C-alpha positions as CSV (number, residue, x, y, z in Angstrom):
1,X,1.5,-10.8,-13.5
2,X,-0.1,-13.8,-14.3
3,X,1.0,-15.4,-10.9
4,X,0.1,-12.7,-9.1
5,X,-3.5,-13.0,-10.9
6,X,-3.7,-16.1,-9.5
7,X,-2.9,-15.6,-6.5
8,X,-6.0,-12.8,-6.2
9,X,-8.3,-14.5,-7.9
10,X,-7.4,-17.7,-5.4
11,X,-8.1,-15.9,-2.3
12,X,-10.5,-13.4,-3.8
13,X,-8.6,-10.3,-3.2
14,X,-10.7,-8.5,-5.9
15,X,-12.6,-6.1,-4.1
16,X,-9.6,-5.2,-1.3
17,X,-6.5,-5.2,-4.4
18,X,-8.6,-3.1,-7.0
19,X,-7.5,-4.0,-10.7
20,X,-5.7,-0.7,-11.0
21,X,-2.8,-2.1,-8.9
22,X,-2.6,-5.3,-10.0
23,X,0.3,-4.7,-12.2
24,X,2.2,-2.6,-9.6
25,X,2.2,-5.6,-7.0
26,X,5.4,-7.7,-6.5
27,X,5.8,-11.0,-5.7
28,X,8.9,-11.8,-3.5
29,X,9.8,-15.6,-2.1
30,X,12.1,-16.1,0.9
31,X,13.3,-19.5,1.9
32,X,13.1,-21.3,5.1
33,X,14.9,-19.7,8.1
34,X,15.3,-16.5,6.1
35,X,14.6,-13.2,7.8
36,X,11.8,-11.3,6.2
37,X,11.6,-8.5,8.4
38,X,13.9,-7.3,11.1
39,X,12.7,-5.4,14.2
40,X,13.9,-2.0,14.8
41,X,14.2,-1.8,10.9
42,X,12.0,-0.1,8.3
43,X,9.5,-1.5,6.0
44,X,7.8,0.4,2.7
45,X,5.5,-2.6,1.7
46,X,2.4,-4.4,3.4
47,X,2.9,-8.4,3.3
48,X,0.2,-11.1,1.8
49,X,1.2,-14.4,2.7
50,X,0.0,-16.2,-0.5
51,X,2.2,-19.4,0.3
52,X,4.0,-20.7,3.2
53,X,4.5,-20.0,7.1
54,X,6.2,-17.2,9.2
55,X,7.0,-16.6,12.7
56,X,6.4,-13.1,14.2
57,X,8.5,-13.2,17.3
58,X,10.4,-10.4,20.0
59,X,13.2,-10.6,22.2
60,X,12.0,-9.9,25.8
61,X,14.2,-7.9,28.2
62,X,15.3,-10.9,29.9
63,X,16.8,-12.1,26.9
64,X,13.9,-14.5,26.4
65,X,12.5,-15.1,22.7
66,X,8.8,-15.2,22.3
67,X,6.9,-16.7,19.5
68,X,4.1,-13.9,19.4
69,X,2.3,-15.5,16.2
70,X,2.6,-17.6,13.5
71,X,1.0,-16.3,10.2
72,X,-0.6,-18.4,7.0
73,X,-2.1,-17.4,4.2
74,X,-4.1,-15.3,3.4
75,X,-2.6,-13.3,6.7
76,X,-0.7,-10.2,6.7
77,X,2.0,-8.2,8.3
78,X,3.5,-4.5,7.6
79,X,0.1,-3.4,7.8
80,X,0.5,-1.6,11.4
81,X,3.6,-0.1,10.2
82,X,1.6,1.5,7.4
83,X,-1.0,2.6,9.8
84,X,1.0,3.9,12.1
85,X,4.0,5.0,10.1
86,X,6.0,3.4,12.5
87,X,9.4,0.6,11.8
88,X,9.3,-2.9,12.3
89,X,8.6,-3.8,15.9
90,X,9.2,-7.5,15.6
91,X,11.0,-10.3,13.8
92,X,9.2,-11.6,11.0
93,X,11.0,-15.2,9.9
94,X,10.1,-17.7,7.3
95,X,9.4,-20.9,9.0
96,X,8.9,-22.7,5.2
97,X,9.6,-21.6,2.2
98,X,7.3,-18.6,2.0
99,X,5.8,-16.2,-1.3
100,X,4.0,-12.8,-0.6
101,X,2.6,-10.4,-2.6
102,X,4.1,-6.9,-2.2
103,X,1.8,-3.8,-1.5
104,X,3.9,-0.8,-1.6
105,X,2.7,1.4,0.9
106,X,2.9,4.4,-1.5
107,X,0.7,2.3,-3.7
108,X,-1.9,1.6,-1.0
109,X,-1.9,5.4,-0.4
110,X,-2.4,6.0,-3.7
111,X,-5.0,3.7,-4.7
112,X,-6.7,2.2,-1.7
113,X,-7.2,5.0,0.7
114,X,-10.8,5.2,0.2
115,X,-11.4,1.3,-0.2
116,X,-13.4,0.2,2.7
117,X,-12.7,-3.2,1.6
118,X,-9.0,-2.7,1.9
119,X,-10.0,-1.0,5.4
120,X,-12.4,-3.4,6.7
121,X,-9.5,-6.3,5.8
122,X,-6.8,-4.4,7.7
123,X,-8.9,-4.3,11.0
124,X,-9.7,-7.6,10.9
125,X,-6.0,-9.1,10.5
126,X,-5.1,-6.3,12.7
127,X,-7.6,-7.3,15.5
128,X,-7.0,-11.1,15.1
129,X,-3.5,-10.3,15.8
130,X,-3.7,-8.3,18.7
131,X,-5.5,-11.1,20.4
132,X,-3.0,-13.9,19.4
133,X,-0.2,-11.4,20.6
134,X,-2.0,-10.6,24.0
135,X,-3.0,-14.5,24.5
136,X,1.1,-15.5,23.5
137,X,2.2,-12.8,26.1
138,X,-0.1,-13.9,28.8
139,X,0.8,-17.6,28.4
140,X,4.2,-16.9,28.5
141,X,4.2,-14.6,31.5
142,X,2.2,-17.1,33.5
143,X,3.4,-20.7,32.4
144,X,6.4,-22.5,30.6
145,X,6.6,-23.7,27.7
146,X,6.4,-27.1,29.0
147,X,3.7,-26.8,31.2
148,X,1.6,-24.8,27.9
149,X,2.1,-28.0,26.5
150,X,1.0,-30.2,28.9
151,X,-1.8,-27.9,29.9
152,X,-3.2,-28.1,26.0
153,X,-2.8,-32.0,26.0
154,X,-4.9,-31.9,29.6
155,X,-7.7,-29.4,28.1
156,X,-8.3,-31.7,24.9
157,X,-8.8,-34.8,26.7
158,X,-5.0,-36.2,26.7
159,X,-5.1,-36.3,23.4
160,X,-4.3,-34.3,20.5
161,X,-4.2,-34.5,16.2
162,X,-2.6,-32.3,13.8
163,X,-1.6,-31.4,10.8
164,X,2.1,-31.2,11.5
165,X,4.5,-30.1,14.2
166,X,4.6,-26.5,12.7
167,X,0.8,-26.0,12.6
168,X,1.1,-27.2,16.2
169,X,3.4,-24.5,17.2
170,X,1.1,-22.1,15.8
171,X,-1.8,-23.5,18.2
172,X,0.8,-23.6,21.2
173,X,2.4,-20.1,20.3
174,X,5.7,-22.2,20.9
175,X,8.5,-22.1,18.6
176,X,9.0,-25.1,16.3
177,X,12.3,-25.5,17.6
178,X,10.8,-25.5,21.2
179,X,7.9,-27.2,20.7
180,X,10.3,-30.7,19.2
181,X,12.3,-30.8,22.3
182,X,9.6,-30.6,24.8
183,X,7.9,-33.2,23.2
184,X,11.1,-35.0,23.0
185,X,11.7,-34.7,26.6
186,X,8.1,-36.0,27.3
187,X,8.3,-39.0,25.2
188,X,11.7,-39.6,27.0
189,X,10.1,-39.3,30.5
190,X,7.4,-41.8,29.5
191,X,4.7,-39.1,29.9
192,X,3.4,-39.1,26.3
193,X,3.6,-41.1,23.1
194,X,3.7,-39.9,20.2
195,X,2.3,-41.7,17.1
196,X,3.0,-39.4,13.6
197,X,0.5,-36.6,14.1
198,X,-1.0,-37.7,17.0
199,X,-0.1,-37.2,20.7
200,X,-1.5,-39.1,24.1
201,X,-0.8,-38.2,27.4
202,X,0.2,-42.3,29.0
């Protein structure tokens, strides 16, 4: 309970998660690489990311995997399933050790249905994810991952800085594993040089 209160205060969630629900919320932890949700299965909670990073992805009909979103604190998932009362659409995997606050659907229904701040938050987060998903699908359908990477470099004057490869993979909507392969490919080819959190076209 004390930890939940700390997260709520840190992320200024008091207007969204009102006092009455605090003691009924849960915290859950996931290890890096662990599936949090699987496509076409059910869920009964909205997940608030309070620590770590998760990847939202799906498998296309041609067998290719597409990274739709990289989510970080304080982004959410499970909200679409709550609103539409549908099964999970995409896989959600922990890209690092992750901590989430779980808001059970029934709790939201009982206490938050008339809370305008709660619904505003869901609308903003849902719209943000929709834009990122559309962008990811557009780029994936028109460009290869290698081309996306080089185009991003060119669009930024031939050099970029980033906090981590995990953060960069989120910018590009390319999986972390695929990004490391692409960077290695272009380094070996002599196209780019990488120095810690800096990449430049030669």
